[in-house]
C-alpha positions in Angstrom: -37.9 -57.4 -68.6 -40.3 -57.4 -65.6 -40.9 -54.0 -64.0 -42.7 -53.7 -60.7 -44.8 -50.5 -60.1 -46.4 -49.6 -56.8 -46.3 -53.1 -55.6 -49.8 -53.8 -56.8 -49.5 -55.0 -60.5 -46.9 -56.1 -63.0 -46.2 -54.5 -66.3 -44.5 -56.5 -69.1 -43.0 -54.3 -71.8 -40.1 -53.9 -74.1 -39.1 -50.3 -74.8 -36.3 -48.1 -75.5 -36.1 -47.4 -71.8 -35.2 -51.0 -70.9 -33.6 -51.9 -74.2 -32.1 -48.8 -75.7 -30.4 -50.8 -78.6 -33.6 -52.2 -80.1 -35.6 -50.5 -82.9 -39.0 -49.1 -82.0 -41.8 -50.2 -84.2 -44.7 -47.6 -84.2 -48.2 -48.8 -83.5 -50.3 -47.4 -86.4 -53.5 -48.3 -84.7 -52.6 -46.3 -81.7 -51.6 -43.4 -84.0 -55.1 -43.4 -85.6 -56.7 -43.5 -82.1 -54.6 -40.5 -81.1 -55.7 -38.5 -84.2 -59.2 -38.8 -83.1 -58.5 -37.4 -79.6 -60.1 -34.1 -78.8 -57.5 -31.4 -77.7 -57.5 -27.8 -76.6 -54.8 -25.4 -78.1 -52.1 -24.5 -75.5 -51.8 -21.0 -76.9 -55.5 -20.0 -77.7 -59.1 -21.1 -77.2 -59.1 -23.3 -80.4 -60.2 -27.0 -79.8 -60.6 -29.9 -82.2 -59.1 -33.3 -83.0 -55.5 -34.0 -82.5 -55.1 -34.7 -86.3 -55.7 -31.1 -87.2 -53.8 -29.5 -84.3 -50.5 -29.3 -86.0 -52.2 -27.5 -89.0 -53.7 -25.0 -86.5 -50.3 -24.3 -85.0 -48.7 -23.8 -88.3 -51.3 -21.4 -89.5 -52.1 -19.4 -86.3 -49.0 -19.8 -84.1 -46.2 -19.8 -86.7 -44.2 -17.1 -84.9 -44.8 -18.0 -81.3 -42.7 -16.6 -78.5 -41.6 -17.7 -75.0 -43.9 -16.2 -72.3 -41.0 -16.1 -69.8 -38.1 -14.6 -71.7 -40.2 -13.2 -74.7 -37.9 -14.9 -77.3 -39.6 -15.7 -80.6 -39.6 -19.0 -82.4 -40.7 -20.1 -85.9 -42.2 -23.5 -84.8 -43.9 -24.9 -81.9 -41.4 -27.7 -81.5 -38.6 -25.3 -81.1 -40.6 -23.3 -78.6 -41.4 -26.5 -76.7 -37.8 -27.5 -76.6 -36.8 -24.0 -75.4 -39.3 -23.9 -72.6 -37.7 -27.1 -71.2 -34.4 -25.3 -70.9 -35.4 -21.6 -70.5 -33.7 -20.1 -67.5 -36.4 -17.5 -67.0 -39.2 -20.2 -66.9 -41.1 -20.5 -63.7 -41.8 -24.1 -62.8 -42.9 -26.1 -59.8 -40.2 -27.6 -57.6 -39.6 -31.2 -58.6 -40.1 -32.1 -54.9 -43.6 -30.7 -54.9 -45.1 -34.2 -54.2 -43.0 -34.1 -50.9 -44.2 -30.7 -49.7 -42.1 -28.2 -51.5 -44.8 -26.1 -53.2 -42.8 -23.1 -54.2 -42.6 -22.0 -57.8 -39.1 -21.0 -58.9 -37.2 -19.6 -61.9 -34.8 -22.1 -63.4 -32.0 -19.7 -63.1 -32.6 -19.5 -59.3 -32.9 -23.3 -58.9 -29.5 -23.6 -57.1 -30.5 -21.0 -54.5 -33.8 -22.7 -54.0 -32.2 -26.1 -53.5 -30.3 -24.6 -50.5 -33.4 -23.2 -49.0 -34.8 -24.6 -45.7 -38.2 -25.5 -47.3 -36.5 -27.6 -50.1 -34.1 -29.3 -47.6 -37.0 -30.4 -45.5 -38.8 -31.8 -48.5 -35.6 -33.5 -49.6 -35.3 -35.2 -46.3 -38.9 -36.4 -46.6 -38.2 -37.8 -50.1 -35.1 -39.8 -49.2 -36.9 -42.7 -47.4 -39.3 -42.9 -50.4 -36.9 -42.6 -53.2 -37.4 -46.3 -54.1 -41.2 -45.6 -54.6 -42.7 -43.5 -57.4 -44.2 -40.1 -56.4 -47.9 -39.9 -55.9 -49.8 -38.8 -59.0 -51.9 -35.8 -58.7 -55.7 -36.5 -59.1 -55.9 -33.9 -61.8 -53.5 -35.9 -63.8 -55.4 -39.3 -63.5 -57.8 -38.4 -66.3 -55.0 -37.5 -68.8 -53.1 -40.8 -67.9 -56.2 -42.8 -68.7 -55.6 -42.1 -72.4 -52.0 -43.2 -72.3 -50.7 -46.5 -73.1 -49.2 -48.8 -70.4 -45.6 -48.2 -71.8 -46.0 -44.5 -71.7 -47.3 -44.5 -68.1 -44.3 -46.6 -67.0 -42.0 -44.4 -69.0 -43.4 -41.3 -67.5 -43.2 -42.7 -63.9 -39.6 -43.7 -64.4 -38.9 -40.3 -66.0 -40.3 -38.5 -62.9 -38.4 -40.9 -60.6 -35.1 -40.0 -62.5 -35.9 -36.3 -62.3 -36.4 -36.7 -58.6 -33.1 -38.5 -58.3 -31.4 -35.9 -60.5 -32.8 -33.2 -58.2 -31.5 -35.0 -55.1 -28.1 -35.4 -56.7 -28.1 -31.7 -57.8 -29.0 -30.7 -54.2 -26.3 -32.9 -52.8 -23.8 -31.5 -55.3 -24.8 -27.9 -54.3 -24.4 -28.8 -50.7 -21.0 -30.3 -51.4 -20.0 -27.2 -53.2 -21.2 -25.0 -50.4 -19.4 -27.3 -47.9 -16.2 -27.1 -49.8 -16.4 -23.3 -50.0 -17.1 -23.2 -46.2 -14.2 -25.5 -45.6 -11.9 -23.4 -47.7 -13.1 -20.3 -45.9 -12.6 -22.1 -42.5 -9.0 -23.0 -43.5 -8.3 -19.4 -44.5 -9.8 -18.2 -41.3 -7.7 -20.6 -39.2 -4.6 -19.5 -41.1 -5.6 -15.8 -40.4 -6.2 -16.6 -36.7 -2.8 -18.4 -36.4 -1.1 -15.4 -38.0 -2.9 -13.0 -35.8 -2.1 -15.2 -32.7 1.6 -15.0 -33.7 1.4 -11.3 -34.1 -0.4 -10.9 -30.9 2.3 -13.0 -29.1 5.0 -10.9 -30.7 3.1 -7.7 -29.7 2.8 -9.0 -26.0 6.6 -9.7 -25.9 7.3 -6.3 -27.3 4.9 -4.7 -24.7 6.5 -6.7 -21.9 10.0 -5.6 -23.0 8.8 -2.0 -23.3 7.4 -2.2 -19.7 10.7 -3.7 -18.5 12.6 -0.9 -20.1 10.2 1.7 -18.6 10.7 0.0 -15.2 14.5 0.0 -15.6 14.3 3.7 -16.7 12.2 4.5 -13.7 14.6 2.8 -11.4 17.5 4.6 -12.9 15.6 7.9 -12.7 14.9 7.4 -9.0 18.6 6.6 -8.4 19.6 9.7 -10.3 17.0 11.8 -8.4 18.3 10.4 -5.1 21.9 11.0 -6.1 21.0 14.6 -7.2 19.3 15.2 -3.9 22.2 13.8 -2.0 24.6 15.9 -4.0 22.4 19.0 -3.5 22.4 18.3 0.3 26.1 17.9 0.4 26.5 21.2 -1.4 24.2 22.8 1.0 26.0 21.2 3.9 29.3 22.5 2.6 27.9 26.1 2.6 26.9 25.8 6.3 29.8 23.6 7.4 30.9 24.3 11.1 34.6 24.1 12.0 34.6 25.1 15.7 33.3 21.9 17.4 29.7 23.2 17.6 26.9 22.5 15.2 23.1 23.5 15.2 21.1 20.9 13.2 17.9 22.1 11.7 15.5 19.2 11.1 12.6 20.0 8.8 9.6 18.0 7.7 9.6 16.4 11.1 6.3 14.7 11.2 7.0 12.8 8.0 10.3 11.7 9.4 8.7 10.6 12.7 6.1 8.6 10.7 8.9 6.9 8.7 10.6 6.0 11.9 7.5 4.5 13.4 6.7 2.5 10.3 10.5 1.5 10.1 10.8 2.8 6.6 13.8 4.9 7.9 14.5 4.4 11.7 17.3 7.0 11.9 18.6 10.1 10.2 22.1 11.7 10.0 23.1 15.3 10.4 25.6 17.0 8.0 29.2 16.6 9.0 30.9 19.2 11.1 34.5 19.7 12.3 36.3 20.6 15.6 38.6 22.9 13.5 39.5 23.3 9.7 42.1 20.5 10.3 40.4 18.8 13.2 38.1 15.8 13.9 35.2 15.1 11.4 32.0 14.4 13.2 28.2 14.0 12.8 25.1 13.2 14.8 22.7 10.3 14.4 19.1 10.7 15.6 16.5 7.9 16.2 13.1 9.7 16.3 11.3 6.7 17.6 14.1 5.5 19.9 16.7 2.7 19.6 17.3 -0.5 21.6 15.7 -0.4 25.1 14.5 3.2 24.4 12.5 2.2 21.3 9.0 3.7 21.3 9.7 5.5 24.7 12.5 8.0 24.0 14.2 9.8 21.3 17.8 8.5 21.0 20.8 10.7 20.0 24.3 9.5 19.2 27.7 11.1 18.3 29.5 9.6 15.3 33.2 10.0 14.7 34.1 10.0 11.0 37.2 9.4 8.9 38.7 12.8 8.2 41.6 14.1 6.0 43.8 15.0 9.0 43.3 11.9 11.2 46.9 10.9 10.9 48.1 13.9 12.9 45.2 14.0 15.5 45.2 12.4 18.9 43.2 9.2 19.5 41.2 7.9 21.3 38.8 10.8 21.1 38.2 11.9 24.8 36.3 15.2 24.7 32.9 15.6 26.4 29.9 15.9 24.0 26.8 17.9 24.9 23.4 17.8 23.1 20.8 20.5 23.4 17.1 20.4 22.2 16.1 24.0 21.8 12.9 25.4 23.4 11.7 27.7 20.6 9.7 29.9 22.8 10.8 32.7 25.1 10.8 30.3 28.0 14.1 28.8 26.8 13.6 25.5 28.7 16.1 23.7 26.7 16.7 20.0 27.1 20.4 19.5 27.7 22.4 16.3 28.2 26.0 15.3 28.0 28.3 12.2 28.0 31.9 11.5 28.1 33.5 9.1 25.6 34.6 5.6 26.7 38.2 5.7 25.5 38.3 2.0 25.4 35.4 1.7 22.9 36.0 1.3 19.2 33.6 4.1 18.6 36.3 6.6 19.7 39.4 5.1 18.1 40.8 6.3 14.8 38.2 5.5 12.2 39.2 2.7 9.8 36.0 3.1 7.7 33.8 6.0 6.7 32.1 6.1 10.1 32.7 4.5 13.5 29.9 2.9 15.4 27.6 5.6 16.9 27.6 6.1 20.7 25.7 8.5 22.8 22.5 9.0 24.8 19.7 6.4 24.2 17.2 8.1 26.4 17.6 11.7 25.4 14.0 13.0 25.3 10.7 11.2 26.3 8.5 10.8 23.3 5.5 11.9 25.3 7.1 15.5 25.3 7.7 15.4 21.6 4.2 14.0 20.9 2.4 16.7 22.9 0.4 19.2 20.9 1.9 22.7 20.8 5.0 21.5 22.6 7.8 24.3 22.6 10.3 22.1 20.8 8.6 21.8 17.5 7.5 24.8 15.5 6.4 24.8 11.9 7.3 21.1 11.7 10.9 22.0 12.5 13.2 21.1 15.4 16.7 22.3 16.4 19.4 20.3 18.1 22.8 21.8 19.0 25.9 19.7 19.5 28.9 21.0 21.5 32.3 19.2 21.7 33.8 20.6 24.9 37.6 21.2 24.4 37.8 23.8 27.1 36.4 21.9 30.1 33.3 24.0 30.4 31.6 23.5 33.8 28.2 22.0 34.0 26.9 25.2 35.7 28.2 27.3 32.8 26.5 25.4 30.1 23.0 27.2 30.3 24.7 30.5 29.8 26.6 29.1 26.8 23.5 27.6 25.2 21.4 30.7 25.8 23.7 32.9 23.8 22.1 34.2 20.6 23.3 31.9 17.8 23.0 34.9 15.4 26.0 36.6 17.0 29.4 36.2 15.3 31.5 33.4 16.7 34.2 35.8 18.0 31.5 37.8 19.8 30.1 34.6 21.4 33.6 33.5 22.5 34.3 37.0 23.9 31.0 36.9 25.8 31.8 33.5 27.2 35.2 34.7 28.2 33.8 37.7 30.0 31.2 35.5 31.8 33.9 33.1 32.9 36.0 36.0 34.3 33.0 37.5 35.9 32.0 34.2 37.5 35.6 33.7 38.6 35.7 37.2 40.2 32.5 36.6 42.0 33.8 33.3 43.3 37.0 35.0 44.4 35.0 37.8 46.1 32.7 35.3 47.9 35.8 33.4 49.1 37.5 36.6 50.4 34.3 37.7 52.2 33.9 34.3 53.8 37.5 34.5 55.0 37.1 37.9 56.5 33.9 36.9 58.2 35.6 33.9 59.8 38.5 36.1 61.1 36.1 38.7 62.5 34.2 36.0 64.3 37.4 34.6 65.7 
């Protein structure tokens, strides 16, 4: 078989490497030449011909040991065979001709194959894998004494070892890649499971927030209902049944701001009655005005409500209604205004719902008066408005006296004082009339 080496010369040989089934015939002449070779002992300083080297080994180095793992051997051959497979042996990397000069333990060869230095040398060797490695200059002298067949065999052996190293490195990389792929799949599965758990957690959180929002809405409704119920109870304690009602409006600035921002443009007074079995009424107040009076005047309206005794009362409602904004100082400059119901309006017919449409005085008080600093009508963020339903035809001139009465007096006392004042004014009027008649007669 023809074998080409280094592209420069041809070697014709027949050997066990090319023809493994043929019997090898030893060259006795070559053997005699080798026995005359001068050699140096591998284990000590002895030197001599190769013929007596085996005798020296048997005598001096019969119980030799491995310098790497310290294991003892009876013969040099067994030691030599062991060194080639010793896991503790320190050898040069098989890619040393390609730049990997690190010495490694055989047991750590796999880790070394995965190192950056070895991988770089491996990449350098791939384009040259069809060429034999460069023989070190230190080995040339020993090669000169080898036969052509042995040189070829050695070169091919080194080439095969290089290929085995490459295959081993690739296998190590494949194993590592397979492990990374398995870990990647496991990570993807874990991420998918975590994503599903996260989605479930998000849904649970959203449902929790929805429940919290619903509970908050219900809580606000309950709080508003409770406040309304408490207000109704409070109103029932102070209910008026004589056709007059003094409305105390607190937290006034906040209510004015709500009206200006249109969060709540109007407020209602508690209900009051003309008598225990009479008309049910209330007052509606627009603190920022209503209709044409918006942003210029405070508007006040009378509201007729459906009562328990409407079936036996007279409708339409026709009694004059008077409103009075109290001056809370000693000046007592109250703002008083009245109106008479339009009996043709639906506002004063018998109520068919809880409340009729409000009717009253759109321009009750200019806002400029209310907005003045230290105005006498607002003290401690509180305002008082009195409503009087006139069932006795109180004269307009008599209203100031009625409204200036001390509200703290019992109702019977107030009525008695009003009666006395009416009688007094009637007597004075009669006296004035008599005096005028006498004066006219005397002049005649």
